[in-house]
C-alpha positions as CSV (number, residue, x, y, z in Angstrom):
1,M,41.6,40.6,-8.2
2,T,42.5,37.0,-8.4
3,K,45.2,34.5,-7.5
4,L,47.5,33.8,-10.4
5,P,46.0,30.9,-12.3
6,T,48.2,28.2,-13.9
7,A,47.7,29.8,-17.4
8,Y,49.3,33.0,-16.1
9,D,52.4,31.5,-14.4
10,Q,55.4,33.9,-14.5
11,A,56.7,34.3,-18.0
12,R,60.3,33.3,-18.7
13,G,62.9,36.1,-18.9
14,I,63.8,37.7,-22.2
15,D,66.7,36.5,-24.4
16,V,67.6,39.1,-27.1
17,T,67.9,36.3,-29.7
18,E,64.1,35.9,-29.2
19,I,63.0,39.6,-29.0
20,P,66.0,41.5,-30.5
21,V,66.9,45.1,-29.9
22,I,67.5,46.9,-33.2
23,D,69.1,50.4,-33.6
24,L,67.0,52.3,-36.1
25,H,69.4,55.2,-36.4
26,P,71.4,53.8,-39.3
27,F,68.2,53.4,-41.3
28,R,67.1,56.9,-40.6
29,S,70.3,58.6,-41.4
30,G,72.4,56.2,-43.6
31,G,72.6,55.3,-47.2
32,L,71.1,52.4,-49.0
33,A,73.6,49.8,-47.7
34,A,73.0,50.9,-44.1
35,R,69.2,50.8,-44.6
36,Q,69.4,47.4,-46.1
37,K,71.4,46.1,-43.2
38,V,68.9,47.3,-40.6
39,A,65.9,46.2,-42.8
40,A,67.3,42.7,-42.9
41,K,67.5,42.5,-39.1
42,I,63.9,43.8,-38.8
43,A,62.7,41.3,-41.4
44,E,64.4,38.4,-39.6
45,A,62.7,39.4,-36.4
46,C,59.3,39.7,-38.1
47,R,59.7,36.2,-39.7
48,R,60.8,34.5,-36.5
49,V,58.8,36.0,-33.7
50,G,56.9,39.1,-34.9
51,F,58.3,41.3,-32.1
52,F,61.4,43.5,-31.7
53,Y,62.6,46.5,-29.8
54,I,63.9,49.7,-31.5
55,T,66.3,52.3,-30.3
56,G,67.6,55.3,-32.3
57,H,64.0,56.1,-33.3
58,G,64.3,59.9,-33.1
59,V,61.5,60.5,-30.6
60,S,62.8,62.7,-27.8
61,Q,62.6,61.3,-24.2
62,G,61.2,64.6,-23.1
63,L,58.2,64.2,-25.4
64,I,57.7,60.6,-24.3
65,D,57.8,61.7,-20.6
66,D,55.3,64.5,-21.4
67,A,53.0,62.0,-23.1
68,F,53.1,59.7,-20.1
69,G,52.3,62.6,-17.9
70,A,49.2,63.4,-20.1
71,N,48.3,59.7,-19.9
72,K,48.4,59.7,-16.1
73,A,46.5,63.0,-15.9
74,F,43.6,61.6,-17.9
75,F,43.2,58.5,-15.8
76,D,43.7,60.4,-12.5
77,Q,40.3,62.1,-13.2
78,P,37.2,60.8,-11.5
79,F,35.3,58.2,-13.5
80,E,32.4,60.7,-14.2
81,K,34.9,63.2,-15.7
82,R,36.5,60.5,-17.9
83,M,33.0,59.5,-19.1
84,E,32.5,63.1,-20.5
85,S,34.9,61.9,-23.2
86,A,33.4,58.5,-23.6
87,A,33.3,56.5,-26.8
88,T,30.1,54.8,-27.9
89,R,29.2,52.0,-30.2
90,D,28.6,54.6,-32.9
91,H,31.5,56.9,-32.1
92,W,34.6,54.9,-31.3
93,R,36.9,57.7,-30.3
94,G,37.4,58.7,-26.7
95,Y,37.4,57.0,-23.3
96,V,36.6,53.3,-23.2
97,P,36.0,52.0,-19.6
98,S,37.2,48.6,-18.6
99,K,34.9,45.6,-19.0
100,M,35.1,45.3,-15.2
101,E,33.2,48.5,-14.7
102,G,30.6,47.3,-17.2
103,E,30.3,43.7,-16.2
104,G,30.9,43.6,-12.4
105,G,34.6,42.8,-12.3
106,A,35.0,39.9,-14.8
107,V,38.6,38.7,-14.9
108,G,40.3,39.8,-18.1
109,G,38.8,43.2,-18.6
110,S,40.8,45.6,-16.3
111,I,42.3,47.7,-19.1
112,Q,41.0,51.2,-19.6
113,T,41.6,53.1,-22.9
114,Y,41.5,56.7,-24.2
115,R,41.5,56.3,-28.0
116,L,42.3,58.8,-30.7
117,M,42.5,58.4,-34.5
118,L,43.3,60.6,-37.5
119,D,42.0,64.0,-36.5
120,L,39.0,65.0,-38.6
121,A,37.0,68.2,-38.5
122,A,33.2,68.1,-38.0
123,N,32.8,69.3,-41.6
124,D,35.1,66.8,-43.1
125,P,33.3,65.1,-46.1
126,D,33.8,61.6,-44.6
127,V,32.4,62.8,-41.3
128,L,29.4,64.4,-42.9
129,M,28.5,61.3,-44.9
130,G,28.7,59.1,-41.8
131,K,31.6,56.9,-43.0
132,P,32.3,54.3,-40.4
133,M,35.3,55.1,-38.1
134,H,35.5,58.6,-39.5
135,Q,34.5,61.0,-36.7
136,P,36.1,63.9,-34.8
137,N,38.3,63.0,-31.9
138,R,37.0,63.5,-28.4
139,W,39.7,65.9,-27.1
140,V,40.0,66.8,-23.4
141,D,40.0,70.6,-23.3
142,H,39.9,71.0,-19.5
143,L,43.3,69.4,-18.9
144,P,45.9,72.1,-19.5
145,G,48.4,71.1,-22.2
146,F,46.8,67.7,-22.7
147,N,45.7,68.1,-26.3
148,D,48.9,69.8,-27.5
149,T,51.1,67.1,-25.9
150,V,49.1,64.2,-27.3
151,Q,49.0,65.8,-30.8
152,A,52.7,66.4,-30.8
153,Y,53.3,62.8,-29.8
154,M,51.0,61.5,-32.5
155,A,52.8,63.5,-35.1
156,E,56.1,61.8,-34.1
157,M,54.4,58.4,-34.3
158,E,53.3,59.2,-37.8
159,V,56.9,59.9,-38.8
160,L,58.2,56.7,-37.1
161,S,55.4,54.7,-38.7
162,N,56.6,55.9,-42.1
163,V,60.2,54.9,-41.3
164,L,59.1,51.4,-40.2
165,R,57.0,50.9,-43.3
166,R,59.9,51.6,-45.5
167,A,62.1,49.3,-43.5
168,F,59.5,46.5,-43.8
169,A,59.3,47.0,-47.5
170,L,63.1,47.0,-48.0
171,G,63.4,43.9,-45.8
172,L,60.9,42.1,-48.1
173,D,62.9,43.2,-51.2
174,L,60.1,45.5,-52.2
175,P,60.4,49.2,-53.2
176,E,60.8,51.3,-50.1
177,E,57.6,53.2,-50.9
178,F,55.6,50.1,-51.5
179,F,53.2,50.6,-48.6
180,E,52.7,54.3,-49.0
181,P,49.6,54.2,-51.3
182,F,47.8,52.3,-48.6
183,Y,48.4,55.1,-46.0
184,R,46.9,58.2,-47.6
185,R,44.2,58.6,-45.0
186,P,45.0,55.8,-42.5
187,L,42.9,54.4,-39.7
188,I,45.7,54.9,-37.3
189,Q,44.8,54.6,-33.6
190,Q,46.7,56.2,-30.7
191,S,45.7,54.8,-27.4
192,L,46.5,55.8,-23.9
193,L,46.1,52.8,-21.6
194,Y,45.8,52.3,-17.9
195,Y,46.1,48.9,-16.1
196,P,45.1,48.9,-12.4
197,P,47.7,47.6,-9.9
198,A,47.6,44.2,-8.1
199,D,46.7,44.5,-4.5
200,R,49.4,42.1,-3.5
201,P,52.5,40.7,-5.3
202,E,50.9,37.2,-5.4
203,D,47.8,38.6,-7.1
204,V,47.5,39.6,-10.7
205,Q,45.5,41.9,-12.9
206,I,44.9,40.4,-16.3
207,G,44.8,43.7,-18.2
208,A,44.6,42.2,-21.7
209,G,44.2,38.5,-22.3
210,E,46.1,36.7,-25.0
211,H,45.4,38.1,-28.4
212,R,47.0,39.2,-31.8
213,D,46.7,42.7,-33.0
214,T,44.3,43.0,-35.9
215,G,46.0,45.8,-37.9
216,A,49.3,46.1,-39.8
217,F,51.8,46.8,-36.9
218,T,51.9,48.4,-33.5
219,I,54.4,50.9,-32.0
220,L,54.3,50.5,-28.2
221,M,55.8,52.6,-25.5
222,Q,55.4,51.1,-22.1
223,D,56.3,52.5,-18.7
224,E,58.7,50.8,-16.2
225,T,56.1,48.6,-14.7
226,G,56.3,45.8,-17.2
227,G,53.7,43.1,-17.8
228,L,53.9,42.6,-21.6
229,E,54.4,38.9,-22.4
230,V,54.9,37.3,-25.9
231,G,53.8,33.9,-26.9
232,H,57.0,32.1,-28.0
233,L,57.1,29.6,-30.8
234,E,58.1,27.0,-28.3
235,H,54.6,27.3,-26.6
236,E,55.7,29.3,-23.6
237,W,55.4,33.0,-22.6
238,V,58.4,35.3,-22.8
239,A,58.5,38.5,-20.8
240,A,59.1,41.7,-22.9
241,P,60.2,44.1,-20.2
242,P,60.5,47.8,-20.7
243,I,63.8,49.2,-21.9
244,R,63.8,52.9,-21.2
245,G,63.6,55.0,-24.3
246,S,62.9,52.0,-26.6
247,Y,59.8,51.0,-28.4
248,V,58.4,47.5,-28.9
249,I,57.2,46.8,-32.4
250,N,54.9,43.9,-33.2
251,I,53.4,42.6,-36.4
252,G,49.6,42.5,-36.7
253,D,47.3,40.2,-38.7
254,M,47.0,42.5,-41.7
255,M,50.8,42.6,-42.2
256,M,50.9,38.9,-41.9
257,R,48.3,38.7,-44.7
258,W,50.1,41.3,-46.8
259,T,53.4,39.3,-46.6
260,N,51.6,36.0,-47.3
261,G,52.6,34.7,-43.9
262,R,56.3,35.6,-44.1
263,F,55.9,38.1,-41.2
264,V,54.1,36.5,-38.2
265,S,51.4,38.0,-36.0
266,T,52.1,36.6,-32.6
267,L,49.9,36.1,-29.5
268,H,50.7,38.4,-26.6
269,R,49.1,39.5,-23.4
270,V,49.5,42.0,-20.5
271,V,49.5,40.7,-17.0
272,N,50.1,43.4,-14.3
273,R,51.7,41.6,-11.3
274,A,53.0,44.9,-9.9
275,T,51.3,46.8,-7.0
276,T,51.5,49.9,-9.0
277,A,49.4,51.0,-12.0
278,R,50.7,50.3,-15.5
279,Y,50.6,52.9,-18.3
280,S,51.3,52.3,-21.9
281,M,50.9,54.1,-25.3
282,P,50.3,51.8,-28.3
283,Y,50.1,53.4,-31.8
284,F,48.3,51.1,-34.2
285,A,49.7,51.9,-37.6
286,N,46.8,50.8,-39.7
287,P,46.2,51.5,-43.4
288,D,43.3,53.3,-45.1
289,Y,39.7,52.3,-44.6
290,E,39.4,51.5,-48.3
291,A,42.6,49.5,-48.4
292,I,42.3,46.0,-49.9
293,I,44.8,43.8,-48.1
294,A,46.0,40.9,-50.2
295,P,49.3,38.9,-50.3
296,V,51.9,40.8,-52.4
297,P,52.3,38.8,-55.6
298,Q,56.1,38.9,-55.3
299,L,55.9,37.1,-52.0
300,I,53.9,34.2,-53.3
301,E,56.1,31.2,-54.2
302,P,55.8,30.2,-57.8
303,G,53.4,27.4,-58.4
304,T,51.5,28.1,-55.1
305,E,48.4,30.0,-54.2
306,A,48.1,32.9,-51.9
307,A,47.8,31.9,-48.3
308,Y,45.0,34.5,-47.7
309,P,42.1,35.9,-49.7
310,P,41.8,39.7,-50.2
311,I,40.1,41.6,-47.4
312,H,38.6,45.1,-47.2
313,F,40.4,46.6,-44.2
314,G,37.8,49.1,-43.2
315,Q,34.9,46.7,-43.3
316,Y,36.9,44.2,-41.3
317,M,37.8,46.7,-38.6
318,D,34.2,48.1,-38.5
319,D,32.9,44.6,-37.7
320,F,35.7,44.0,-35.2
321,Y,35.0,47.2,-33.2
322,K,31.2,46.7,-33.3
323,M,31.7,43.3,-31.6
324,G,34.4,44.5,-29.2
325,M,32.5,47.5,-27.9
326,A,29.0,46.0,-27.5
327,Y,29.5,46.0,-23.7
328,L,29.6,49.8,-23.6
329,D,25.8,49.7,-23.6
330,R,26.0,48.4,-20.0
331,V,28.4,51.2,-18.9
332,A,26.9,54.4,-20.3
């Protein structure tokens, strides 16, 4: 625990012109004109700040509440019990302790994660051949109802991810199904996150230091604690407080590359100033391992070159995780 350093001064309050709230219901239920209107709002938010809230998403509040209950139940377990589901450098699914537990309390590493990906059986061909990032999930069988609840929630996230991909495509004047060939066997990641509380209001837990998401886009459900802050284009931090029942959507680096920089991947961070724990559930809507991410030709201005070279998504993420999880050797 540390006093709030200057770099983590209180973020400025939200203005909906900066992080807009967009009703997704007309896109989900309306005709082409209604979908285009919503898609245009989403595209504008993605160009300007890379973050927006959505309502009317179709995920029931009851399921959201149940998923938060499962989240809390997992992290209420003793550390030794959580470690029974631990991820490793070679098997990235499961429980990831905070860097504080592995490195003696270093500031910036208080977040704890339980990570799931596309569920694969032990006899799946990609599992048997040892393909990177293709392993069975580490489910938690001893917590009643945990697996069923999380699986139901992930299924809803898959549906919502599909809706958002179509909205992104339409907002870019691309065919609505443009992104679907890249999502046949996606490297999605559903995380349950826990951020420890601050001991006193004047203290702070830096749960996740400033970063950009590496994948395509993120669907975030956060509890009422708050703490998410977005790096504004005017070089200040803007609070993105929870709005009950809404999701926060943000663009990641891969979508920025795909759109040739038209959609922006924005720095953000989580700073828990509350004296209660913070729980959140980000769903990282990543494409297939074999996806080649390159700027869409239609989004490259005539007479100019692409802003980014092609990249193999799976290899990129493989390298990213290997670097990010090296500290686990000191925890296990």
